[in-house]
C-alpha positions as CSV (number, residue, x, y, z in Angstrom):
1,X,-6.2,15.3,-115.5
2,X,-3.0,12.9,-116.3
3,X,0.2,12.5,-115.1
4,X,1.0,15.5,-118.0
5,X,-0.1,17.4,-115.5
6,X,2.0,20.4,-114.0
7,X,1.5,20.5,-110.2
8,X,2.2,23.5,-108.0
9,X,3.2,23.1,-104.5
10,X,3.2,25.9,-102.6
11,X,5.1,25.5,-99.2
12,X,8.6,24.1,-98.8
13,X,8.5,22.3,-95.3
14,X,7.5,19.0,-94.3
15,X,3.7,18.3,-95.8
16,X,4.3,20.7,-98.6
17,X,7.8,18.3,-99.7
18,X,6.3,15.4,-98.9
19,X,3.3,16.4,-101.6
20,X,5.9,17.7,-103.7
21,X,7.6,14.3,-104.1
22,X,4.7,12.2,-103.9
23,X,3.1,13.8,-107.8
24,X,6.7,13.9,-108.8
25,X,6.9,10.0,-108.2
26,X,3.5,9.9,-109.8
27,X,5.6,10.9,-112.9
28,X,4.1,15.1,-113.3
29,X,6.7,17.3,-113.3
30,X,6.0,20.2,-109.8
31,X,7.0,23.3,-109.1
32,X,7.9,23.8,-105.5
33,X,7.7,27.5,-104.3
34,X,8.7,29.3,-100.6
35,X,9.4,32.7,-99.6
36,X,12.6,31.1,-97.7
37,X,15.2,30.2,-100.1
38,X,16.2,28.1,-97.0
39,X,13.4,26.1,-96.9
40,X,13.7,25.1,-100.2
41,X,17.2,24.4,-99.7
42,X,16.5,22.4,-96.6
43,X,13.8,20.3,-99.2
44,X,15.8,19.8,-101.3
45,X,18.7,18.6,-99.4
46,X,15.7,16.4,-97.5
47,X,14.6,14.3,-101.0
48,X,18.2,13.7,-102.2
49,X,18.3,11.9,-98.8
50,X,14.9,9.7,-98.6
51,X,15.8,9.3,-102.1
52,X,19.7,7.6,-101.7
53,X,17.5,5.3,-98.6
54,X,15.2,4.3,-101.1
55,X,17.8,3.1,-103.3
56,X,19.7,1.9,-101.2
57,X,17.3,-0.7,-99.9
58,X,16.6,-1.4,-103.5
59,X,12.7,0.3,-103.4
60,X,13.4,1.9,-106.3
61,X,16.5,1.8,-108.8
62,X,19.0,4.8,-108.6
63,X,17.4,6.0,-112.5
64,X,14.2,6.0,-110.9
65,X,16.2,8.1,-108.1
66,X,17.7,11.2,-110.6
67,X,13.8,11.0,-112.5
68,X,12.2,11.6,-109.4
69,X,14.1,14.4,-107.6
70,X,14.7,15.9,-111.6
71,X,11.0,16.4,-111.9
72,X,10.6,18.7,-108.7
73,X,12.0,22.5,-109.3
74,X,12.2,25.0,-106.7
75,X,11.8,28.8,-106.7
76,X,11.2,31.6,-104.5
77,X,9.1,32.8,-108.0
78,X,5.3,32.7,-107.3
79,X,5.0,33.1,-111.6
80,X,6.5,29.4,-112.0
81,X,3.1,28.4,-111.1
82,X,2.2,30.0,-114.9
83,X,0.6,26.5,-116.6
84,X,0.4,24.9,-113.5
85,X,-3.5,22.3,-113.5
86,X,-3.6,22.1,-110.0
87,X,-1.8,24.1,-107.2
88,X,-1.9,22.2,-103.7
89,X,-1.5,25.1,-100.5
90,X,0.6,23.7,-97.7
91,X,1.2,26.2,-94.9
92,X,0.9,27.9,-91.9
93,X,-2.8,27.2,-90.7
94,X,-4.1,30.4,-90.4
95,X,-6.9,31.5,-92.0
96,X,-5.8,34.9,-93.1
97,X,-3.1,34.2,-94.3
98,X,-4.1,31.3,-96.7
99,X,-6.7,33.3,-97.9
100,X,-4.3,36.1,-99.1
101,X,-2.2,33.1,-100.8
102,X,-5.2,31.9,-102.5
103,X,-6.2,35.5,-103.8
104,X,-2.7,35.7,-104.9
105,X,-2.3,32.6,-106.5
106,X,-5.4,32.7,-108.9
107,X,-3.8,35.8,-110.1
108,X,-0.6,34.4,-111.5
109,X,-2.8,30.2,-112.3
110,X,-4.6,29.5,-115.4
111,X,-8.0,30.1,-115.8
112,X,-8.3,26.0,-115.4
113,X,-6.1,25.5,-112.3
114,X,-7.6,23.4,-110.0
115,X,-6.9,25.3,-106.3
116,X,-6.5,23.5,-103.7
117,X,-5.7,23.3,-100.1
118,X,-4.0,20.7,-97.8
119,X,-6.0,22.7,-94.5
120,X,-6.2,20.0,-92.0
121,X,-8.9,21.5,-89.6
122,X,-10.3,25.8,-91.3
123,X,-12.9,26.3,-93.5
124,X,-12.1,25.7,-97.3
125,X,-15.3,27.4,-97.7
126,X,-14.2,30.3,-96.1
127,X,-11.0,29.9,-98.1
128,X,-12.4,30.0,-101.4
129,X,-14.6,32.7,-101.1
130,X,-11.2,34.9,-101.6
131,X,-11.0,33.7,-104.9
132,X,-13.2,35.2,-108.1
133,X,-13.5,32.0,-108.8
134,X,-14.1,30.0,-106.0
135,X,-16.3,26.7,-107.8
136,X,-12.1,25.8,-108.4
137,X,-11.7,25.6,-104.6
138,X,-11.5,22.7,-102.6
139,X,-9.5,20.7,-99.6
140,X,-7.0,17.9,-100.9
141,X,-5.8,17.0,-97.0
142,X,-2.6,14.6,-97.1
143,X,-1.4,13.2,-93.7
144,X,2.4,13.6,-92.3
145,X,4.4,11.9,-93.7
146,X,2.6,12.0,-97.2
147,X,5.1,9.8,-99.0
148,X,3.7,7.0,-96.2
149,X,0.3,7.9,-95.8
150,X,-2.4,6.3,-97.6
151,X,-5.1,8.5,-96.8
152,X,-6.6,11.7,-98.7
153,X,-9.4,13.3,-97.0
154,X,-11.2,15.2,-100.4
155,X,-13.0,18.5,-99.1
156,X,-15.1,20.3,-101.5
157,X,-16.9,23.6,-100.6
158,X,-20.2,23.8,-101.1
159,X,-18.7,26.3,-103.6
160,X,-16.8,23.5,-105.4
161,X,-17.7,22.1,-108.9
162,X,-18.9,18.7,-109.4
163,X,-16.0,18.4,-112.2
164,X,-13.8,19.6,-110.6
165,X,-13.8,17.0,-107.6
166,X,-14.4,14.5,-109.5
167,X,-11.0,15.1,-111.1
168,X,-9.1,15.9,-108.0
169,X,-10.3,12.9,-106.6
170,X,-9.5,10.6,-109.8
171,X,-6.5,12.6,-109.9
172,X,-5.2,12.1,-106.4
173,X,-6.1,8.2,-105.9
174,X,-4.3,7.7,-109.7
175,X,-1.1,8.4,-107.4
176,X,-1.8,5.4,-105.3
177,X,-3.6,7.4,-102.5
178,X,-6.7,6.0,-100.8
179,X,-9.1,8.9,-100.9
180,X,-12.4,9.5,-98.6
181,X,-14.7,12.7,-99.2
182,X,-15.7,14.4,-96.0
183,X,-18.0,17.2,-95.6
184,X,-16.6,20.7,-95.2
185,X,-17.0,20.3,-90.9
186,X,-14.3,21.1,-88.7
187,X,-11.7,18.1,-88.1
188,X,-13.6,16.2,-91.4
189,X,-12.9,13.1,-90.5
190,X,-10.3,11.8,-89.3
191,X,-9.3,15.3,-86.8
192,X,-12.9,15.8,-85.6
193,X,-13.2,11.8,-84.5
194,X,-10.4,11.1,-83.3
195,X,-10.4,14.2,-80.7
196,X,-11.9,11.6,-78.0
197,X,-8.6,9.6,-78.2
198,X,-6.1,12.4,-77.4
199,X,-8.7,15.0,-74.8
200,X,-10.5,11.5,-73.0
201,X,-7.2,10.5,-72.6
202,X,-6.1,13.7,-70.6
203,X,-9.6,13.7,-68.8
204,X,-8.6,10.4,-67.8
205,X,-5.1,11.2,-66.3
206,X,-7.1,14.0,-65.1
207,X,-9.0,12.5,-62.4
208,X,-6.0,10.0,-61.2
209,X,-7.6,7.2,-63.0
210,X,-4.2,6.3,-64.4
211,X,-1.2,8.1,-65.2
212,X,0.3,8.4,-68.9
213,X,2.7,4.8,-69.1
214,X,-1.0,2.9,-68.1
215,X,-3.4,4.8,-70.2
216,X,-0.4,3.9,-73.6
217,X,0.1,0.6,-72.5
218,X,-4.0,-0.2,-72.5
219,X,-4.8,1.6,-75.4
220,X,-1.8,-0.5,-77.2
221,X,-1.8,-3.8,-75.8
222,X,-5.4,-4.1,-75.0
223,X,-6.9,-1.8,-77.4
224,X,-4.1,-2.6,-80.3
225,X,-3.5,0.5,-81.1
226,X,-0.1,1.1,-82.4
227,X,0.7,4.2,-80.1
228,X,-0.9,5.3,-77.2
229,X,-2.7,8.5,-76.8
230,X,0.1,10.6,-74.8
231,X,3.2,9.0,-77.3
232,X,1.4,9.9,-80.6
233,X,0.7,13.7,-78.6
234,X,4.5,13.7,-78.1
235,X,5.1,12.2,-81.8
236,X,3.0,14.9,-83.4
237,X,3.9,17.7,-80.9
238,X,2.1,18.9,-77.8
239,X,2.4,22.4,-79.7
240,X,0.5,21.2,-82.8
241,X,-2.4,18.5,-81.7
242,X,-3.1,21.8,-79.0
243,X,-3.5,23.9,-81.9
244,X,-5.6,21.3,-83.7
245,X,-7.7,20.7,-80.3
246,X,-8.7,24.7,-79.3
247,X,-9.2,25.6,-83.6
248,X,-12.0,22.2,-83.6
249,X,-13.7,23.3,-80.3
250,X,-13.8,27.4,-81.0
251,X,-15.0,26.4,-85.1
252,X,-17.9,23.7,-83.6
253,X,-19.0,27.1,-81.2
254,X,-17.6,25.5,-77.7
255,X,-18.9,22.1,-78.1
256,X,-17.6,20.6,-74.4
257,X,-17.0,17.4,-76.8
258,X,-13.7,19.4,-78.1
259,X,-13.0,21.0,-74.7
260,X,-9.1,21.7,-74.8
261,X,-7.1,19.9,-71.7
262,X,-5.2,22.3,-69.5
263,X,-2.4,19.4,-68.6
264,X,-1.5,20.1,-72.1
265,X,-1.8,23.6,-72.7
266,X,1.0,23.8,-69.9
267,X,2.6,21.3,-71.3
268,X,3.0,23.5,-75.0
269,X,3.3,26.3,-72.5
270,X,6.2,25.0,-71.1
271,X,8.0,23.3,-73.8
272,X,7.4,20.1,-73.1
273,X,6.4,19.7,-76.7
274,X,7.7,15.8,-77.0
275,X,9.9,14.1,-79.2
276,X,11.3,17.5,-80.8
277,X,11.8,19.3,-77.8
278,X,13.4,16.2,-75.6
279,X,10.4,16.5,-73.4
280,X,6.6,16.1,-74.0
281,X,4.9,13.4,-71.4
282,X,8.1,11.5,-71.3
283,X,11.5,12.3,-71.4
284,X,13.8,11.8,-74.2
285,X,16.7,12.8,-72.6
286,X,19.3,9.7,-73.4
287,X,19.7,7.5,-70.7
288,X,15.8,8.9,-69.7
289,X,13.6,5.4,-68.4
290,X,9.8,5.4,-69.4
291,X,7.5,4.6,-66.8
292,X,6.2,1.3,-66.0
293,X,2.9,0.8,-66.7
294,X,0.3,-0.5,-63.9
295,X,-0.9,-3.9,-65.8
296,X,-3.8,-4.5,-63.9
297,X,-6.1,-5.3,-66.3
298,X,-9.2,-4.2,-64.6
299,X,-7.8,-0.5,-64.8
300,X,-6.7,-1.2,-68.5
301,X,-9.9,-2.5,-70.0
302,X,-11.7,0.5,-67.9
303,X,-9.2,3.3,-69.7
304,X,-9.6,1.2,-73.2
305,X,-13.7,1.4,-73.2
306,X,-14.1,3.9,-71.9
307,X,-12.0,5.8,-74.7
308,X,-13.1,3.7,-77.3
309,X,-17.2,4.0,-76.6
310,X,-16.2,8.1,-77.1
311,X,-14.5,7.2,-80.4
312,X,-17.0,5.4,-81.8
313,X,-19.4,8.2,-80.1
314,X,-18.0,10.6,-82.2
315,X,-18.0,8.4,-85.7
316,X,-21.6,7.3,-85.1
317,X,-22.4,10.9,-84.8
318,X,-20.3,11.8,-87.9
319,X,-22.5,9.7,-89.8
320,X,-25.4,10.8,-88.5
321,X,-24.6,14.4,-89.3
322,X,-23.6,13.5,-92.5
323,X,-20.3,13.8,-92.9
324,X,-19.0,11.0,-94.7
325,X,-20.1,7.2,-95.7
326,X,-19.8,4.7,-93.3
327,X,-17.2,3.0,-95.7
328,X,-15.1,6.2,-95.4
329,X,-15.9,6.7,-92.3
330,X,-13.7,2.9,-90.8
331,X,-11.7,3.6,-94.2
332,X,-10.3,6.8,-92.7
333,X,-9.7,5.7,-89.2
334,X,-7.8,2.9,-90.2
335,X,-5.5,4.6,-93.5
336,X,-5.5,8.1,-91.7
337,X,-4.4,7.4,-87.9
338,X,-3.8,3.4,-87.8
339,X,-6.8,2.3,-85.6
340,X,-6.6,-1.2,-85.7
341,X,-10.2,-1.5,-86.7
342,X,-13.0,1.2,-88.2
343,X,-14.8,2.3,-85.5
344,X,-18.4,1.5,-87.0
345,X,-17.1,-2.3,-87.3
346,X,-16.0,-1.9,-83.8
347,X,-19.1,-1.1,-82.2
348,X,-21.2,-3.7,-84.0
349,X,-18.9,-6.1,-82.4
350,X,-19.0,-4.6,-78.5
351,X,-22.7,-4.3,-79.4
352,X,-24.2,-1.0,-80.0
353,X,-26.5,-1.5,-77.2
354,X,-23.3,-1.7,-75.2
355,X,-21.8,1.6,-76.2
356,X,-25.1,3.8,-76.1
357,X,-25.1,1.9,-72.4
358,X,-21.3,3.3,-71.5
359,X,-22.6,6.2,-72.8
360,X,-25.0,7.0,-70.6
361,X,-23.9,6.1,-68.0
362,X,-21.0,8.4,-68.8
363,X,-23.6,11.1,-69.0
364,X,-25.4,10.4,-65.8
365,X,-22.0,10.5,-64.1
366,X,-21.1,13.8,-64.7
367,X,-23.5,15.6,-66.5
368,X,-21.5,16.9,-69.1
369,X,-22.7,17.8,-72.3
370,X,-19.4,16.4,-73.1
371,X,-20.8,12.6,-72.8
372,X,-24.5,12.9,-74.7
373,X,-24.6,10.2,-77.1
374,X,-25.3,10.9,-80.7
375,X,-29.1,9.9,-81.7
376,X,-27.3,7.4,-84.6
377,X,-26.5,5.9,-81.7
378,X,-30.3,5.7,-79.9
379,X,-31.6,5.4,-83.5
380,X,-29.4,1.8,-84.0
381,X,-30.4,0.4,-80.6
382,X,-34.5,1.0,-81.7
383,X,-34.4,-0.5,-84.9
384,X,-32.2,-3.6,-83.6
385,X,-30.0,-2.7,-86.5
386,X,-26.0,-2.7,-86.7
387,X,-23.9,-0.2,-89.0
388,X,-22.5,-2.8,-91.5
389,X,-25.5,-5.1,-91.9
């Protein structure tokens, strides 16, 4: 596939619109479909505003702006997908709805079209099973906002054909994205490995060790993360983040490591969704002040190291279970969620034995499977090896 390939996008929400912009910027003719004409009009209007800002900043020329916008056709007629070489679904995270959509897509597109889902945590194999030709289905998971976030997780189902996988990854690479290959397991790489960033921060808060501001300060100022976990959850939306956590938890047969938090659930139930609702863990109303953190470094480093070893343990376990390669695991976390370092490289710097000892201390203190150390950590320490030897 090359820039002559016609790209179809199902869903004109923020993600679908962003993917359409990426494809059009790469030179493709794009068909953006949605059943709601209001969503299509809003998508078109937002793209015009984005293009105007890019021209104003001299990132693109007027001619490039018009060309990009001109390559996107907005439609509520699904038959317009005929002739598309790649179709990317970006609709609500519901397995039943996605399966129905894929069965319908297969009827209107050509036999050679590749069908991709942008799901962040659902089974690609299950979605593919809704099709007569599941071998042409795979996951192509962009991160929001798609035009700005470099990472794309490429997720083959067990049914996906090797040629389909290769062609899809090459195309997304040609769009200037950083692709990583992930096994079709809940959360893939990023949404699986990142769970402790939120979950352990919530647990630390619930235990009364530190408040929201202090935990965020520790992760930002001492750990080098761009945003603290509560800032980030407010940015993502507590409803969205909670649903992903709940989805990963149930998909992993209720493994305690991914157990959701009542604190987050209650915030979501109260409508404290974060920035989009004006209140989350912080108050975003005009004139509201962010509570000052406790900048005691002993508390700060205790918070940082507890969350960090949980993240490293999760990355080590993903490597142990062949979810992705060492390279792709570290790349995914730095490019997908802007971590200051790859977690496996970070483990080497801290000392894998230090990480293992801390995990064993947590496991001994709490007696919960949530804190069980990955066999990969034990193996590396036993062999006196580093992840990046």
